[in-house]
N, C-alpha and C positions, 0 to 999 in steps of 0.2 A: 567483384569488388573485393581486396582484403581489408577489410573492417577492421581486424585489427590493429594494422598497420599503420591507418588512416588515422584511428584517433590518439595510437604511443606519437604520431608525428603533429597533435591538434590540428588536423585538417578538416575542412568543411564537409561534411560527407551528404547533407541531405541540400534537397533544392531549394526550403527555405528563405537563404539569404540573397540566391536569384530571383527570385521569385519577388520577394518584399524590393529587391531594387527595380526590377523591370515593373512592379505598380509607381513606383517613386518616380519614374523618370518619364514612364511612356504615358502610365493610365492617368495620371494625376493629368497630364496636356492632351491627351487623345482622344480619352474614351468618356465622353460627356453624348447624351444623349441627341439622338437626332445629327450627330455629325458623321460627316462622309472626307475622305481624304484620296487626294488622288498620290498613288503613291510616291514623284518625282517631290512633290511639296510636304509631302508627309516626311520623306525623308530627310531634306532642307530642316524641315520644322524641330526633328528628333535631333539633330547633330547642333541648333542654336538648343536645344532644352540642355542637352549637354552640356554643353558651354556656359552654364547658367549654373546647372547643378555644380560644375568643377570651379564655378569661379575665373572662370579664363577670359573672363569679358576682355581684362588690359589688351592681353596679348591677343585676342581676336581681332581687337579694333585698332591693331599694329599693324597687323595683317591684311586689313583692308588698308589703312592708309597708305600702308607701302605700293602694295598693289596700283592703287590710284595715282601713286605718283610716279610710279612706270610707268604704266600706261599713258600719263600725261605725257613724259617726256618720252616715250618711244612717237606716240601719232601729233609731238608739237601742237594740243589741242586743247582744250580742259575736256574733261572725262568727266560723264555723269553717272548717279547709281543706277538711274532706272535702264533698264536694257529689257530686249524681249524675249533674252534665254538668260537662265540661272548659269553661275559659274558653279565648278564643283568647291564647296567648303573646306575648307583649311582640315586636315586628318590627324595632323601632329606628329606623324608617324605609324600612326596608328591603322591597319589596315580594316 
């Protein structure tokens, strides 16, 4: 790494900021004594945690409401949030 150029561009050259973000987003919710996680459920919970941290609840609720409305119209019946399998959560264009 060209540290001099990175410093001149005022760019972060340490992992401290990333480690702090991981601790804030992930460890605060997932890393308590005795917890065990199934990968799919942990992924869904992590996405919800990111929605919380980014204050995106309104956008998320709108997404869910719109999806339920579309499914209700498509099947011409009431749609219930309970299901046996989880649908993928929105990525907002982030992979």
